[in-house]
C-alpha positions in Angstrom: 57.2 -38.1 1.4 58.9 -35.6 -1.4 56.5 -36.1 -4.3 53.2 -35.9 -2.6 54.5 -32.5 -1.0 55.4 -31.5 -4.4 52.3 -33.0 -5.7 49.7 -30.8 -3.3 52.3 -27.9 -4.5 51.8 -28.3 -8.4 47.8 -29.2 -8.2 47.5 -25.3 -5.7 49.3 -23.3 -8.3 47.5 -24.7 -10.9 44.3 -24.3 -9.3 44.9 -21.0 -7.8 43.9 -19.4 -11.2 41.1 -21.0 -11.5 39.7 -20.1 -8.4 40.4 -16.6 -9.0 38.9 -16.7 -12.2 35.8 -18.1 -10.5 35.3 -15.5 -8.1 36.2 -12.2 -10.6 33.6 -14.1 -13.1 30.8 -14.6 -10.6 29.4 -11.4 -12.1 29.2 -12.8 -15.2 28.4 -16.5 -14.5 25.6 -15.3 -12.1 25.6 -19.0 -9.5 22.2 -19.3 -7.8 23.2 -19.8 -4.3 21.0 -21.5 -1.7 19.1 -18.9 0.0 17.1 -20.4 2.7 14.9 -17.8 3.3 12.6 -20.1 0.2 12.7 -23.3 2.5 11.7 -21.5 5.4 7.5 -22.6 6.1 6.6 -18.8 6.1 7.8 -18.4 2.9 4.6 -17.5 1.0 5.3 -15.4 -2.0 2.6 -13.1 -3.3 0.0 -13.2 0.1 -1.2 -10.3 1.5 1.0 -9.1 4.2 0.0 -11.1 7.7 -2.3 -8.6 10.2 -0.6 -6.9 12.4 0.0 -8.8 15.9 -2.4 -7.8 19.1 -1.7 -5.2 21.1 1.0 -3.5 18.5 0.7 -0.2 17.2 1.9 0.5 13.2 4.4 3.2 12.8 1.4 5.0 11.5 -0.1 5.8 14.6 -3.4 3.8 16.3 -5.4 5.7 13.6 -5.4 2.0 12.0 -6.2 -0.1 14.6 -9.9 -1.0 14.0 -10.7 -2.7 17.2 -10.0 0.7 18.9 -13.1 2.4 16.6 -13.0 4.8 14.1 -10.5 7.7 14.5 -11.0 11.4 15.1 -10.2 13.6 12.0 -7.0 15.7 13.3 -6.6 17.6 10.4 -8.2 21.2 10.3 -10.7 21.6 7.0 -8.6 24.7 5.6 -8.0 26.2 2.3 -4.7 24.3 2.1 -5.5 21.1 3.5 -9.1 21.0 0.9 -6.4 22.1 -2.4 -4.2 19.0 -1.0 -7.8 17.0 -0.5 -9.1 17.9 -3.7 -5.9 16.7 -6.3 -5.4 13.9 -4.3 -9.4 13.1 -4.8 -8.8 13.9 -8.5 -6.2 11.1 -8.6 -7.5 8.7 -6.3 -10.9 8.7 -6.0 -12.9 11.1 -9.4 -12.2 8.0 -11.5 -14.8 6.4 -10.0 -17.0 8.6 -7.7 -16.7 11.5 -10.1 -15.2 15.4 -9.9 -18.9 16.2 -8.0 -18.7 13.3 -6.1 -22.2 12.1 -8.0 -20.8 8.9 -8.4 -21.0 9.4 -12.2 -17.3 9.0 -12.7 -15.6 7.9 -16.5 -15.1 4.4 -15.0 -18.7 4.1 -12.7 -20.2 2.3 -16.3 -17.8 -0.7 -16.0 -19.2 -1.0 -12.3 -22.8 -2.0 -13.3 -22.8 -4.7 -10.7 -21.4 -2.4 -7.2 -21.4 1.2 -8.7 -19.9 3.9 -7.2 -21.4 5.6 -4.1 -23.0 9.1 -4.2 -21.0 10.5 -1.9 -22.8 14.1 -2.4 -26.5 12.8 -1.9 -28.6 14.7 0.0 -29.9 11.7 2.3 -29.2 11.8 6.4 -26.8 8.4 6.0 -24.5 10.0 4.0 -24.3 13.0 6.3 -24.2 10.9 9.1 -21.0 8.6 8.5 -18.2 10.3 10.5 -15.1 11.4 9.4 -13.3 8.3 11.2 -15.9 5.8 8.9 -14.6 8.1 6.2 -11.3 7.8 6.8 -11.1 3.9 7.6 -13.4 2.9 4.2 -10.2 4.9 2.4 -7.2 2.7 4.2 -9.1 -0.8 3.6 -11.9 0.0 1.5 -15.4 -2.0 1.2 -14.8 -5.9 0.7 -16.2 -6.7 -3.0 -17.1 -2.9 -3.9 -14.0 -0.4 -3.7 -10.8 -1.2 -3.5 -8.2 -0.1 0.0 -6.4 2.8 -1.0 -3.8 3.2 1.2 -1.6 2.1 -1.8 -2.6 5.3 -4.0 -2.8 7.6 -0.7 0.2 6.3 1.3 -0.1 8.7 4.5 -2.9 9.4 7.2 -2.8 13.2 6.2 -3.3 12.4 2.5 -6.3 10.3 3.5 -8.1 13.4 6.1 -7.3 15.7 3.1 -9.3 13.9 0.9 -12.2 13.4 3.7 -12.2 17.0 4.3 -12.5 17.4 0.7 -15.4 15.3 0.4 -17.2 17.4 3.2 -16.3 20.1 1.3 -18.1 18.7 -1.8 -21.1 17.4 0.1 -21.6 20.8 1.9 -21.5 22.2 -1.4 -24.0 20.4 -3.3 -26.5 21.4 -0.7 
């Protein structure tokens, strides 16, 4: 019995440097531990986020819930809003819609199948679209024609500033 105890003690003494060594070399070796997130049924890499649950309100507020209809513009079209809107428009929109909103941006030639909309055309249809509808188009895009710009214009205020600037372009074109 004493020999077994001594053998166990010797094995523990010999194995302890190995165990300590493994602890300190973990960063070097980078052992890939099992991640239970990968084997769950709802783990789907590279997919769009799931839609909002029914009757939930996102952090940004109720402006994003389509079932509530189009939102009302909460940002007044003052000089500061127009300046911010122009900067955001020039960054996110002018490449396709052009600097004056005529649909003649530098990238428009590559979009022959669905050319960018002329935002300042004088027909009554363009003017009758509400600010909220423009905001939702900026947020969600148009399937197959225009990408959603919620990543390029991450805050609702940025998109409302762009809406105000588009309205300014429309009034300047008259």
